[in-house]
C-alpha positions in Angstrom: -1.4 -18.8 -2.6 -2.3 -15.1 -2.4 -2.2 -13.3 0.9 -4.2 -10.1 1.6 -2.2 -7.7 3.7 -2.7 -4.0 4.8 -0.3 -1.5 3.2 0.3 2.2 3.6 0.5 3.8 0.2 0.8 7.4 -1.1 -2.3 8.5 -3.1 -2.6 11.7 -5.1 -4.9 14.5 -3.8 -6.8 17.1 -5.8 -4.7 20.2 -6.5 -5.2 23.4 -8.4 -1.9 23.2 -10.4 -0.9 20.5 -12.9 1.3 17.8 -11.2 3.5 15.1 -12.7 2.7 11.4 -12.2 5.6 10.9 -9.8 5.6 14.3 -8.1 5.2 14.3 -4.3 5.1 18.2 -4.2 3.6 20.8 -6.5 6.2 22.3 -8.8 4.4 25.7 -8.7 3.6 26.2 -5.0 5.6 23.5 -3.2 2.7 21.9 -1.2 2.5 18.1 -0.9 0.2 16.5 -3.5 0.0 13.0 -2.0 -1.3 11.6 1.3 -1.0 8.3 3.1 -3.8 5.8 2.6 -4.4 2.3 4.0 -5.1 -0.2 1.3 -5.4 -4.0 1.3 -2.9 -5.6 -1.1 -2.5 -9.1 -2.5 0.9 -10.6 -2.3 2.5 -13.9 -3.2 2.8 -16.2 -0.2 6.2 -17.4 -1.4 8.0 -14.1 -2.1 5.6 -11.3 -0.9 5.7 -9.7 -4.4 2.5 -7.8 -5.2 0.1 -9.8 -7.4 -3.3 -9.2 -9.1 -6.7 -10.6 -8.3 -6.8 -12.7 -11.5 -3.2 -13.9 -11.5 -2.7 -17.6 -11.3 1.1 -17.6 -10.8 3.5 -15.0 -9.4 5.3 -13.0 -12.1 8.3 -12.7 -9.8 8.9 -16.2 -8.4 6.5 -18.4 -10.4 4.7 -19.6 -7.3 1.1 -20.9 -7.6 -1.5 -18.3 -6.5 -4.5 -20.7 -6.0 -6.6 -19.5 -3.0 -6.5 -16.3 -1.0 -6.1 -15.9 2.8 -6.3 -12.7 4.9 -3.5 -12.4 7.4 -3.4 -10.1 10.4 0.1 -9.0 9.2 0.9 -5.8 7.4 2.9 -5.3 4.3 5.9 -4.0 6.2 6.1 -6.9 8.6 9.7 -7.4 9.6 10.7 -3.9 8.4 8.8 -2.0 11.1 7.2 -3.2 14.3 3.5 -4.0 14.6 3.1 -1.2 17.1 4.6 1.4 14.8 2.4 0.2 11.9 -0.7 0.5 14.2 0.4 4.0 15.2 0.8 5.1 11.6 -2.6 3.5 10.7 -4.3 5.3 13.6 -2.9 8.6 12.5 -4.0 8.1 8.9 -7.5 7.3 10.0 -7.7 10.3 12.3 -6.5 12.6 9.5 -9.1 11.1 7.1 -12.0 11.9 9.5 -11.1 15.6 9.7 
């Protein structure tokens, strides 16, 4: 089964200088060229490996991906506390409003 979780990911921002695909900072002026964003992500219910919308089986563990459920968990569950994730999420949303 697929589980839909919230995840914090780095997304590129528009910048005046050319930047490499994996760069976090501009090689010309040194400013950050990514920002945090909250996105929903589908993961395998067996191993928590990211999966696609149209996948029928997990490419990592082979588990069946029939059906999708939305959990109140976040992608980092177990790695960081729910309170810390909520704090990060609130900060990202406030920054996006500015």
